[in-house]
N, C-alpha and C positions, 0 to 999 in steps of 0.2 A: 837570666834566657834571652833571646831578642825577639822579637812578634815577626810569624812570621808564618801567609795563607799558605796554603799546600794548596795547587791547581794545578794545570795541564799547560803544556809547554805551547805555548805560543812563537810569531813565524822573528818579534822582538828581541829571540831567547838565546840569541844564535852563540851572539859574546861571549856571554855569559855565565852558560853551559860551554860552550869547547875550554874557555877559561880552568872552570875547577874540570873541566871529562884532563886538561893537561896538570891539576893536579894530582889528582887521583889516579892516573895511569898509564898520560905518560905522549896524553892522545892530539895526535896532531889533527882530527880530522873539521871537515869544511863542512860550510852550510850542504851542498849540493850532496852533500855523504848523509847530510845528517838526514837530509829530508827525502832521499831516494832511500835512504836504510833503516829509519827506524822511525818517520814520520807517511803511515796511512792507519788502512784496514786489519795487515797483523802485527804494530806493534804500536807502539807507544810511549809519551814522554811523561813526568809527574814531576812537575819542578816546586821546590820549595822559594817562594820569593819573601824578604824584605823588606817588614809592612816601610817603616819610615823613612828606603834608601830604594823600594822598587825594586832589587838590585836580586836574583835567580842568585841563590849558599847553598841550592843542595835537587838531587834530582835522582831522578831511576828511569830504568828501561823499559818495557813487561811487556808479553802478548799474552794469548791467553798459547796452546798446544793440547791436540787430542792423540791419549797414545794409543800405537794396538795390549800395547803390553799389562798398562792396566786399568782400569777402569777409570772413567773419570774426564773432568776438567785437566788439565795446571796452569797456573799459571805460569810465566819462567821470568826470574827478574832483570831485568844487566844490570852492571855501569852503576851501583847505587853511589852515591859517592858524595861530600860535603865540604866547602869551602874549608878548610882551613883555618882560616883565624875566626868560624864560629863551630871548630868542631867542639863536639862534649858539649853540646847545649837541649840537646835533647832535641836535633833539627832531622835526623836521620830514625827517630823512634815515632816524631811526627808522620813520614817521610813509608815507614811499614803501617802502619797502623795503615794508610791510607791502600798502601795499598791490598792487606784485610781483608780491604772497604771491596775494594775492586773486587776482591778472589769471590769472596762473597754476590755481589750482583753482577757477574756474571758466570757462578754460578762451576765453578771452580771447586775440585775437595780436589786441591792440596795448595803452595810454591814450593816451586824450589828454585835454589843460585848457585853457581857457583862463590865459594869467596879465598882465595889465595892464604897456604899458610902460609902467613904472614901475620896478615892482621889480624892480630890475636884479639885488639881493643875490642871488632867489630866480630870476631863470635860472640865472645860476653856478652854483647848487645845485644843477639839473635837465641843463644840457649838462656840468655833472661826475659825473652819476649817469648819463647815456648817452642822456641826449630833444635830439630834434632841434627848433627852430625852422619849421615853417611858415606861410607866409608865405598871409595870407589877412587880409578885411576882415569888420566888425562891422556890420552894417546896422540901426536902429533908428527905432525912431518910436514916439514919445510920448502917449502917450491915456489926461487929463488928473490 
């Protein structure tokens, strides 16, 4: 396993994050979009930085949400991704460990995220860390 440090996003991380998001999600997010949508009081970004070269090799986005149906606060994770060349080295596990630490520090009672059906390897990791699948359907109507 390579040596990584888990930390909060810095402005210099944008290019590395854009590259790994494109690998995992075929994204073309601009720096302006990233900063407008995902940085601030509501959402945050955590990165895994490879120590020897100072390159961001993984990340996830998170936000806390209060729900009127379920008691307590929920931490929502979005876009967990690790660069292809660094996968299966424990980096996603370290990122999820950090997610769980954030959950506790924010006094959240649960963590939620979605994962595409074809991401079977990721699902096995989540299950091994104590996460369970809740059956749900996502309805989408696209305009333009």
